[in-house]
C-alpha positions in Angstrom: 0.0 -0.1 0.0 1.3 3.5 -0.7 -0.3 6.9 -0.7 0.3 10.5 -2.0 2.4 12.7 0.4 0.3 15.8 -0.9 0.0 18.0 -4.1 2.4 20.7 -2.7 6.1 20.1 -3.1 7.4 23.3 -1.3 6.6 27.0 -0.7 8.8 29.9 -1.1 7.0 32.9 0.6 3.9 33.5 -1.4 4.8 31.0 -4.1 3.5 27.5 -4.0 5.2 24.8 -6.1 3.0 21.8 -6.7 4.3 18.4 -7.8 2.0 18.4 -10.9 3.6 21.5 -12.4 7.2 20.2 -11.5 6.6 16.9 -13.1 5.0 18.4 -16.2 7.7 20.9 -16.6 10.4 18.0 -16.0 8.6 15.8 -18.8 8.6 18.5 -21.2 12.4 19.5 -20.6 13.3 15.9 -20.9 11.2 15.5 -24.1 12.9 18.6 -25.7 16.5 17.2 -24.7 15.8 13.8 -26.4 14.2 15.3 -29.4 17.3 17.7 -29.8 19.8 14.6 -29.6 17.5 12.7 -32.2 17.5 15.5 -34.6 21.3 15.8 -34.4 21.6 12.0 -35.0 19.4 12.3 -38.0 21.4 15.1 -39.5 18.6 17.7 -39.1 18.8 21.3 -37.8 17.9 20.9 -34.1 17.0 24.5 -33.8 14.2 24.3 -36.3 12.9 21.2 -34.5 13.1 22.7 -31.0 11.1 25.8 -32.3 8.4 23.5 -33.7 8.4 21.5 -30.6 8.0 24.5 -28.4 5.0 25.5 -30.1 3.6 22.0 -30.2 3.9 21.9 -26.5 1.9 25.1 -26.1 -0.7 23.8 -28.5 -0.6 20.5 -26.7 -1.2 22.0 -23.3 -4.1 24.2 -24.5 -5.6 21.2 -26.5 -5.2 19.0 -23.5 -7.0 21.4 -21.3 -9.8 22.3 -23.8 -10.5 18.7 -24.5 -10.9 17.9 -20.8 -13.0 21.0 -20.2 -15.2 20.0 -23.2 -16.3 16.7 -21.6 -16.7 18.3 -18.1 -18.9 21.4 -19.0 -21.4 20.7 -16.4 -18.7 21.4 -13.9 -16.8 24.2 -15.6 -20.0 26.1 -16.5 -20.7 26.4 -12.7 -17.1 27.1 -12.0 -15.5 29.0 -15.0 -12.6 30.3 -12.9 -11.5 26.7 -12.6 -10.9 26.4 -16.4 -7.5 27.8 -15.9 -6.6 25.9 -12.8 -4.3 23.3 -14.6 -2.2 22.8 -11.5 -5.2 20.9 -10.0 -5.0 18.4 -12.8 -7.4 17.8 -15.8 -5.2 17.4 -18.9 -6.4 14.8 -21.5 -3.5 13.4 -23.6 -5.7 12.8 -26.6 -6.4 16.4 -26.7 -2.8 17.3 -26.1 -1.7 15.1 -29.0 -4.3 16.7 -31.4 -3.3 20.3 -30.2 0.4 19.7 -30.6 -0.1 18.3 -34.1 -2.1 21.1 -35.1 0.2 23.9 -33.8 3.6 22.3 -34.0 2.9 20.4 -37.3 1.0 23.5 -38.9 4.2 25.6 -38.0 6.5 23.0 -39.5 4.5 22.8 -42.8 4.2 26.6 -43.0 8.0 26.9 -42.6 8.6 24.0 -45.3 10.1 21.7 -42.6 9.8 18.0 -42.5 6.8 17.9 -40.2 6.2 14.1 -40.5 9.9 13.4 -39.6 9.4 15.6 -36.7 6.5 13.6 -35.5 8.7 10.6 -35.6 11.4 12.3 -33.7 8.8 13.3 -31.1 7.3 9.9 -30.6 9.7 8.6 -28.0 9.8 11.8 -26.3 6.0 11.8 -25.9 6.1 8.2 -24.5 8.8 9.1 -21.9 7.1 12.4 -21.0 3.8 10.7 -20.4 5.6 8.0 -18.1 7.0 11.0 -16.1 3.8 13.3 -16.2 1.5 10.5 -15.0 3.2 10.8 -11.5 1.5 14.2 -11.3 -1.7 12.2 -10.8 -0.3 10.4 -8.0 0.5 13.5 -6.1 -3.0 15.0 -6.9 -4.9 11.9 -6.0 -6.5 11.6 -9.3 -6.6 9.3 -12.2 -7.0 6.1 -10.0 -9.0 3.0 -10.7 -11.7 1.1 -8.9 -11.4 -0.3 -5.3 -8.9 -3.3 -5.0 -7.1 -5.3 -2.2 -3.9 -6.1 -4.4 -0.5 -5.6 -2.6 0.2 -2.5 -4.6 -3.1 -0.8 -3.6 -3.2 3.0 -3.5 -4.7 4.7 -0.5 -6.9 7.7 -1.5 -7.9 10.2 1.2 -11.6 10.8 1.8 -12.0 14.2 -0.1 -10.7 12.5 -3.2 -12.8 9.5 -3.3 -15.8 9.2 -5.6 -19.0 9.3 -4.0 -20.0 5.7 -5.0 -16.8 4.5 -3.3 -16.8 6.8 -0.3 -16.3 4.0 2.2 -13.5 2.4 0.3 -9.8 3.2 1.1 -7.7 1.4 -1.4 -7.9 1.7 -5.2 -6.1 0.5 -8.4 -3.1 2.9 -9.1 -4.0 3.3 -12.8 -1.6 6.2 -13.1 1.3 3.7 -12.1 0.0 1.1 -14.7 0.0 3.8 -17.5 3.4 5.2 -16.5 5.0 1.7 -16.6 3.4 1.0 -19.9 4.4 4.4 -21.4 8.0 3.7 -20.2 8.0 0.4 -21.8 6.5 1.9 -25.1 9.6 4.3 -25.0 11.9 1.5 -24.7 10.5 -0.5 -27.4 10.3 2.6 -29.7 14.0 3.3 -29.2 15.4 -0.1 -29.1 13.3 -1.8 -31.6 11.6 0.3 -34.1 13.4 3.8 -34.3 16.0 2.7 -36.9 14.0 0.0 -38.5 11.2 2.4 -39.4 13.3 5.4 -40.3 13.0 4.7 -43.9 9.2 5.1 -43.6 8.4 8.6 -42.3 5.4 8.7 -40.1 5.6 5.0 -39.2 7.3 5.4 -35.8 4.8 7.9 -34.7 2.0 5.7 -35.7 3.6 2.9 -33.9 3.7 5.0 -30.8 0.2 5.9 -31.3 -0.8 2.3 -31.6 1.2 1.1 -28.6 0.1 3.9 -26.2 -3.5 3.3 -27.4 -3.3 -0.4 -26.4 -2.3 0.4 -22.8 -4.7 3.3 -22.3 -7.7 1.3 -23.5 -6.8 -1.3 -20.9 -6.2 1.1 -18.0 -9.0 3.2 -19.0 -11.5 0.4 -18.2 -10.5 0.7 -14.6 -10.8 4.4 -14.2 -13.4 6.0 -11.9 -13.0 9.5 -13.6 -13.3 8.6 -17.2 -14.4 11.3 -19.6 -17.8 10.0 -21.1 -19.7 10.4 -24.3 -23.0 8.9 -23.2 -22.3 5.3 -22.1 -19.1 5.2 -23.9 -15.5 6.1 -22.4 -14.0 8.9 -24.6 -10.4 7.8 -24.1 -11.3 4.1 -25.3 -13.1 5.3 -28.3 -9.9 7.4 -29.1 -7.7 4.6 -28.4 -9.5 2.3 -30.8 -9.0 5.0 -33.4 -5.2 5.2 -32.7 -4.9 1.4 -32.8 -6.7 1.4 -36.2 -4.5 4.1 -37.5 -1.4 2.2 -36.5 -2.6 -1.3 -37.9 -3.5 0.4 -41.3 -1.0 3.1 -41.6 2.3 1.4 -40.6 2.2 -1.3 -43.3 1.0 1.1 -45.9 4.0 3.4 -45.1 6.5 0.6 -45.0 5.2 -0.5 -48.6 5.3 2.8 -50.0 9.0 3.2 -48.6 9.9 -0.2 -50.0 8.4 0.6 -53.5 10.3 3.8 -53.7 13.6 2.4 -52.6 
C-alpha cells in the first residue's frame, strides 16, 4: 500500500510549487532534450525542430485542457474560474496530441520543414514524457481506478474518493499502470523500431500511437473518473482510433517506402 504525500512540493514565501507542475515541466524539458539529440543523429537542424516542438507543447497544453473541459462542461460552466486551474490536474492526452499536431505540425508545414519526420522524432519523447507526467496524478490523488485489495493498492484520502466509493480506502493505481506502460513503449520505440522504421516517415509516430492506445484502452477500463460520451468512455474510443491508424497506416507506409527504394 502507498499513498500521496500531498500535491504541494514546497513553498517559497507566497509562491507554491506543486508536484503536478514540476513533473509536467520536467517531462517537457526531458522530451525536448531527447528530441534535440535525435534531430542531431538524423542530421537535421535541431533549432528548427525545437522551435516547432516548443509551439507543439503550447498547443498540446491548450488542447489537453480544452479537451478535458469540453467533456466536463457541467462542472466548468458552474465554476468557470477553474478552467485555468491546470495545476489541479485535468489534462487529456488525446487533446494534447491533437493540439500539438495542429500547432507544431502546422508551423513546420508553414515553414517548409519535415513535419512528418518531426513527428517521428517526437514519438519517443511523448512516451517518456507521459511516463513521467503520470506521477502528477499520484500527487494530486486523481486518475486512479476502482477499489482493490492487491498488494500495490493505492490509498486515497476521503476528499478525493468518488461518492460511490466513499467508504473504500484502497484503489487501483492506474496512473502507475499507465506510467509503466508508457516507459515500456519508450524503450520499445527506441530499441526496436526507431532505426527499422526510419525509412518510412510517419511509421514510428503511428507505432507510438498504436502502442500507447493499447495500454490506455486497458487502463481506462479501470478508471473511476473517465471522460464519458453517453455510455462510452471517450479515451477508449480514441484509443480504438489510434490502434486502427497504426494497424492500417504502418504497413502502408512501409510498402510505400519499399516501393520507392
